[in-house]
N, C-alpha and C positions, 0 to 999 in steps of 0.2 A: 441909398444907404442911410442918409440922414432921416428920411421919412420913416424908414423901418425902426430906427432907434427911437424916434419920437413916439411911434405907436406903442413900442414896448414900454416906454416910460409911462405913457398914459395908462396902459394896461396895468402896470405895477401900482400906480396911484389908485386906480379904481379898486384893486384888490385890497389895498390897505385901508380903504374907507370903511369896509365892513369887517376888518380884522378884529377878532375877539380873542379872549384869553384861551378859549378852547383851541383856536387855530394855532396859537403859540405853543401850547402844551402838546399838541398833536403833531407839530412839525419838528424838523430837526433843529430849528432855532432854539428849541427847548434846551438842547445840549449846551449852547452858548450861554444861555441864562444860568444854567446849573453851574457851568464853569466859573462864571463871574461870582456866584455865591461862594463857591469853594475857595476861590482866590481871596475874597474878602475875609472868610473865616480863618484862612491860613495866616493872613496878615494880622488879624486879631490875636492869634496865638503868638506870633513872633513879637508883636509889639508889647504884649504883657509879660513875656518871659525874658525880656531884655536880651534877645539874641541879635538885635540889629545894632549896627553902628553906621555912621554916615558913609563909610568907605565901602560897605558891602550891601547897602540897601538895594540898589539897582540890580546887582548880581543875583542876590537871593530871590528877589521878585521875579526876575527873568527865568531863573531855574525853576522856581515854583510854578509859574505859568506853564512851562513846558511839561513838567511832570503831570500837571492836571490835564493837559491835552492828551498825554499818553493814557492816563487813567480813564478818560471819558471817550476816547476814540472808538472803542468797540461798540458803543451805542449806535454808531452810524450804520452798523451792519444789521441792526434789528429792524425788521420790516414793519412789525406791528407798532403803532404809536403807543398803545397801552403797555406793551412789553417794554418799550423804550422808556416810558415814564416810570414804570415800576422799578426796573433795574437801575435807572438813574437815581431814583430816590433811595434805593438801597445803598448805592455807592455813596450818596450824600450822607446817609445816616452813619455808615461805617467810618467815613473820613471825619465826620463831626465828632463821633465818639472817641476816635483815636486822638484828635486834637485836644478834646476836653480832658481825656485821661492823661495825656502828656502834660497839659498845663497843671492839673492837680498834682501829679507826681513831682513836677518841677517845683511847685510851691512847697511840697512836703520834703523833698530831698535836694532841691537845687540841682537836679540832674534829670536826665532823660531816661525813661523806662526802656528796658530791653526785653525782647521776647524770651530771653534766657531766664528771666525772673518769673516766668509762669510757674515754675516748680516751687516758688515760694508762696503759693496761694494759701498754705496753712497758716500764714502769718497775717491773714486778712483782717483779723480782729484789731490788730495794732494799727493798721492803715485806716480801716473803717472808722475807728474811734477818732482819728485826726481829721476826717473829711469835713465835718461841720466848720472847723476853723479855717478851711482852705477855700470854701465856696465864696464866690463873689457874684453880685447881681449882674454884672456885665457878661458873665459866662452864659447867660440865657441866650445870648446872640448866636451861640453855636447851633441852637436848635429852634430859634424863633420862627423859621420858615415852615417847620413841620406843623405846629398847631394852627398856623394861619391857613395852610393848604388844606388841612383836614376840615377846618371849620367851613371853608368855602365849598368843599365837596359835600359836606353834610347839608348845608343850606341849599345846595343845588345851584350855586352861583356859577360853578365851572364844572366841566367834565372833560374826559379824554376820549376822543374819537377812536374807534377800534382800529381803523386802518386808514392810512394815507397812501397815495400813489407812491410806489417805491421805484426810485430811479438810481441806477448804479453810477451814472455819470458824475454827480457831485461827490458821491462817496469815494470813488476812485481818485478824483482830483485831490480831495482832502488827504487821503491816505498816501498818495504819491508825495504831497507836500510835506507830510510828517516824516516820510522816509528820507527825503532830501535834507530836511533840517537835521535829522539824526546823523546822517552821514557827513554833512558839511560842517555843522557846528559842534557836533559831539557833545551836546548838552548833558544827556543822561550819563554816558561814560565818564565825562569830566566830573560830574557830581559824585559818581561812585568812587572815582580816584581820590577826590578831596575828602570823602568820608573816611576812606581807608588811610589816607595820609595823616588824619588827625585821630587815629584809633585810640590814643590815650586821652583825648580831650573831646568829650561828647558835645560840649557847647560849640567848639570850633567846627566839628563835623556837621552839626546841624546848621550852623551859620553858612558854611561854604558849600555843603552838599545838599542842603535843605532837609527839612524834617522827613520828607518822602524818600530822599536818597539814603538818609540814615536808616530808616526802617527797612528799606529794601535790602541794604547790605546786612543789617542785623538779622533779618529773617533768613537770608541766604546762608549766613554763617551758622545759624542754628540748624538749618536743614542739612548742611554738609558737615556739621560738627567740626567746623574749621578751627584749627589750632594755630594761631599766629604767634609763634614763639621764636625768639632770636637764637636760642641755644637748645636744639632738640636733644643733644647728648650731654652727659655729665661732664666729660672732659672739656668741652668747649665752655660750658657754664662755669666750671671751677677755675679755668684759666682767666676768664673775664672777671670772676670774683676776686681772685688774687691781685689782679691789676687794680681793681677798685680799692682794695684794702691798702695797696701801696700809695695810691693817690690820696686817700683819706689820711693816712699817717704822715705823708709828706706835707699836706696842708696844715694838719693839726696833730703834732706828735703827742704821744702819751704823757700824761702828767703823773709821775710815779707817786707823788705825795698822797694821792687819793686811792691808789690801788691797795687792796687788802685791808683798808682802814677799819672795816667792820667784820673782819673774818671771824667766823664762829657764832655770829648773831642770827636771830630769827629774821624773817623777811615777810612783809605784808604789802600787797598791791591792792589799792582800793580804786575801783573805776566808778566814777560818778556820772550818772546819766545826764547828758546834754548841758553840762556846766561849762560855759564859755568863760574866757578870761576877763571879759569886760565887766563882769559882776564883782570881781575881786577888788576890794577896797573902794567899791562904789557905794554911794548912799542914795536913799530916796526919802524925801520928807524928814531928813535929819537922822535916819537910822541906817546902820550898815546892813547891806543885804546878806553878806556872808561873814559875820563876825568871827566865827570859830576858824574858818579857813584863813581869814586874814591874820589872826593871831598865830596859827600854826606856821604859815609861810614866813611871817616876820621873825619868828624865833628860830627857824630852821633854814631851809633852802627854798627860795622862791624861784621857779623856772617860768619866767614871764613870756617866753617866746616859743612855747610848745604848740605844735600843730598836729591836727589829726592827719592821718595818712590817706584819707579818702573823704568823699562827701557822703558816705553811706552809713552802715548800721553799727550797732553796738557789737555785733558778732565780728564785723570787720576790724573794729578797734581791738578786740580780744585777739584776733588772729595776728595783728601787727605786733602786739605786745608779747605774746607767748612765743612767736616764731621769728620775730624780727624780719618779717617779709611783708611786702605790700599786698593789700587786698585786691581782688579781681572785681567782677561785677558785684552788685549788691548781695552780699552774703554768700557768694558762691564758694568761698573757701570752706565754709562750714557745711553748706548744703550739698555740694558736689564733690569736693576734694577732701572730705573729712577723714578718709582712711589713709591719707598721705603720711609719709615719714618726714619729719623735720628734726633739726637740732633744737628742739623746743626747750623752754625754760624749765619745765618739770623734769625733763631728762637730765638737764645739767645739775639741778638740785639733788636728784637721786644719786648722782655719782659721789656725793659727799654725805649720803645717808640722811637727808632731810625728809620729814614727813610732809607730803604735798596734800593740800586741802583746797577745794574749790567750792564756792558758794554763790548762788544766784537765786533771787526770789521769784522765779517763775518756774513753770513745769519743765521737766527734762526734755520733752519733745520740742519745746520752743526753740527755734533756730537750730534744731538738731543737736542741741548741746549734750543730750544723753549719749548719743553715739560719738560725738566729738571727744568728750572727756573720758570716755571709756577707752579711747585709743592712746591717750596720754597716760603717763605713769602717775596717776592721781590716787592717793590712798583713801581719801574721804571726799565724797561729793554730797553737797546739800542743794536740793531743789525744793520747790514749793511743797511738793508732796512729802518731803522728808522733815519738815518743821512741825513741832507740836502746836505752837501758838500761831494760828493764821487768822486771828480776830481782826486784824487791820490790813485790808487789801485795797489797792488802787487798781481797779479792773482785775487782771490776773496777776498783779505784782504784789508780793509781800512788802509792806512798808519798810523803808530803810531802818527805822528804829527797831522793829522786831527782828529784822535780818541781822543787824549788828549785835544786838543783845544775845540772841540765841547762838550765833556762831562763836562769839568770844566766850560765853559761858561754857560752851562745849569743848573748848581747847584744853588739852591735857599738857600742862606746863612741865610735867615731869617725864615727858616721853621724848626727850631730845629736841633738836632744832626742827623748826617747821617753816614751810613757805605757804602762806595763805593768799589765795587769789580770790578776792571778793568783789562782786559786781552788783552795785546798787541800781535801783530803777525807778524810784518814786517820782523823780522829776522828768518822767517820760512825756513826750508829746501826746495829747494836747495840754498837758501841764495842769489838769484839774486834780484836786486832792480830796475828792468827795468821800473817800473811804477812811480818811484820817479821823481818829477819835479825838475830840477836844481840839479841833484844828486851830481855834482862836488862841490857844495857849502855845502852839508850836509854830505858828506863823505870826511874827510880831512886827511886820512892816505894813505901812499903809501906802499902797501904790497910787493913791490919789487919782489924778485924771486918767491914769491908765487902767483903772478898774474896768473889768469885763472886756478887756482887749487881750490879744494874744501876748503882748509884752507884759501886761499886768499879771496874767496867769503864770507866765514864765518866771517873773521875778519872785512871786510867791512860792513857786515850786523850788527855786534855788534857795530861798530862805529856809524852807522846810528841810531840804537836803543838807544844808549847813547845820541846822538844829540837830539832825540825826547824827551827823559827823561829830559834833561835839560830844554826844552821848557815847559814840564809838571810842573817842579818845579817853573819856572818863573810864570806860570799861577796861581799856588796856592798862591804865594806871592802877585801877583796883586789882587787876590780875597780876600786877608786878611785871608787865611785859614792855612797858613804854621805854624804859631805859636800856633795853637789850634787844631792840628791834629796829631794823631798817624799814622805814615806811615810806611808800610813795603813793600819792593820791593825785588823780587827774580826771578831767572830763573826757568822755569817750568821743564826742563829736559835737557839731553845732547844735544849738537849741533853737534860736531864732533864725528865721529865713533871712537871706540877704534882701536888702531894699525895702524892708518893712518900714513904713513912714515913721511909726512911733519909735522904732529902734534908732533910726537915723537921727531923730530929734534927741533921744536919750543920750546918744553918743556925742551930742554937741555939734553935729554936722549941719551945714546949710543945705536944706532940702533942694534948693534950686541949683546948687553947684557943689555937691559933695564929692569927696575923694573916692572914686570907685576902686582904685588899687588898694587903699586902706580898708575899704569895706570887704574886699575879697580876702585880705589878710585877716581881718577880724573874724570872718566866717569860719576859718579853720583853727584859729587861735583858742585853745582850750585852757582851762585852769590847770595848773600843775605845781606841785610842791613836794619836797622830799625831806625826810628826817634821817640823818646818818649820825648816830651818837658820836660826839666829838667835833661836829661841824655846826656852827651857829651863825645866824644873821648873814647868810650868803645869798646873793642874787645872781642868777645866770640869765643873761639877756641875749646870748647868741641863739639863732634859730635851731630848734631840735624838733624831732617828731616821735611818734609812738614806736617806731622801729628801733629807736635808740634806748628804750627803757631796759630791754633784756640785757644788752652788753654792759649797761651802766650798773645794774644790780649785781650781776655776776662779778664785775670788776671789784667793786667795793667789798664784796663778801669773799673775795679770793677764790672764786670758782672758775675753772677753765671754760672758755667759750670757743666753740669751733666755727660755726657758720651763722653769722648775723650780718644782714645787709646794713644795719644801723651801726652807729659808733657811740662810744662812751660819752655821755653828756658832759662830764667833767673835762674831757679833752677838747671839746668844742668842735664845731664844723661850720663851714662857710655858707652852706645852703641846705634847705630841705626841699623835697619834691613830693607833690601830691600825686596820687595814682592817675589823675587825669592829665598829667604833664605840666601842671603849673609849678613854678619854682619860687621859693621865698628866701631872700637873704636878709641881712639886717637892714639894708637900705632900699632894696629893690624887690619888685614882683614881676615875674614873667608869666603872661597869661596864655601861653601856648604859641604866640606869634610875635609879641612885642614885649620889651622891658619897660617898666614904669617906676618912677620914684615913689616910694611909700610916703614921703613927706608931703608932697602936693598932688600926687596922682598924674603928673605930666609924663608923657612918653619920653623915653631915653633915646636920644639921637646918638647911635653908636659911632657916627662919623665925627662927633665933636668932643666925646669924652676922652680921657687920657688912655694911652695904649694898654697900660697895666690893667685898668678896670675893664676895658673892652675885652682883653684876653681872658680875664677871669670869668666874665659873664658868658662868653662863648664856651669856655671849658665847662661851666656849670650846666649849660644846656646839653652838651654831649655826654657828660657823666651822669646826668639825671636820667636820660633815656637809657643809658647802659644799666643803671640801677634797676629801673623798671623791667628792662629786658631780662636781666639775670633772675630777678625775683619771680616774674611771671613764668619763666621757663621752668624754674625749680618746682613751682606749684602745679602748673598744668601738666607737666610731664613726670611729676613725682621723681625728680632726678636724685633725691637723697636716699631713696629706697635702697637698702642693703649697703649704704655708704657711711652711715652714722651709727655709732654704738653709744 
């Protein structure tokens, strides 16, 4: 027996002496090498998109390895070495492209792309324009093996033998091993359960279910058209909604001194593209970045803790404001559920005979707005094709200056009260202002060392948006509308991506030890201020979100509001929730699994804090999930159809 083993060992050594690359590529060892490459590429993706933490590193790597084994195991059944090599490289290419696309989209939206967004391909120009700012040199590592392999083939250095001896014995052993692992450890089912368990939080589903588990569940849901709603029927949803309203009113009772304070006045909502709150009152090289917004907020009502309701698009922000509902996937409310019935803000204004006007400086087809706003009770709609002067364009967006001027000039002040919903877009990613005429006269800050960086372009775009907003205010005053109008202005969503090194430096954080909880708070914190004639120099610091704008406007204007998930900003609220399950309070942030102090970023130990605070935080978690469940059910199942007049 010992002699036999010795002979086999000597035979193995003799074979390896003449082992060449062709032998490796033509053998089933090629699958192992390919698996190692895919594991390394996946770790590259995880590491750069901050999905890892010390507590989940080993878990995620283990799950990733197992998914890659499942993906590559069918190659064992291919008898031809050439077929095995070609199919293996195709798998390698597909996985590399998916990881690369996931990373780019994460850089663009701090989120993971869903197959459900394939229907949004008509918005490719917006995304393509931003790609150059998202590319990094290290991303070449996703594809570095392909040109090397092609070069070696062209030079004749390596080749793949057409056929190797095919033996079922090792294949059967490997497949049996995989089946045993599947049944014993339940790696794949466990990952799928974790993805589903963090359905509201993609970051968590990718961390704990792996990027492969996330995509598998996402594709399955798309194929089966799965609707994961908590309340499939109106009665159940409205019962939960009434319970939510009771809780909200119990925590923050109505403040009657602000109700009806502006009854009978006009109303204007201005949505500013990508304007985050950190630019407000900030300076660079001795100049204010947003002097007009700073002055407007200081003289009226500054809402310093306003948060976007999602990590996604302008369209999602509009959906939140108009309907006081949470967004779904990226733009789905506008692209997939645009024909739904809501208790929308236009409908409420129509009950008191306001003229409803909507204006946006892009084409009507963009984000399906033509169809969306034809379903609302909007009397006048202005899209790019409707404006006479389009001499100043930033890609396909009308400049904010021309948008404001033409819309305000077109208002008929003698035609009764109006509600104007205007959406500006000049400060859109990638933040270049090449279409602006006499740009040097309209952008008056020097970004210094940030020149030609994403942060530099962003600050200049914010400065231009502020310049145009100043013109907007002047036009209102010229028209005699400023003193008789409730005006709210707010950023739609993030501008700068999280963890940008220049941004961290600009915010005064220590790059080596920054406060991650505060950074996540900063990401959704958008600029917001409001003018209500009769209220001056007021600052609201409690956390609020976009879904709170509709009930706030209707309350101060004395208009009945029937169905709003949000709450009046003047009444206050203890927390806000993002549609990915994150929760923000005045002092804490919940990231989907743990609470953190905003002050220093340290994790909250629920066992050591006082019982009242612990109970409140636990309540916020349960009510936040309930909010999302009610809103998603209403949107996905169109539960308000035939229920709201």
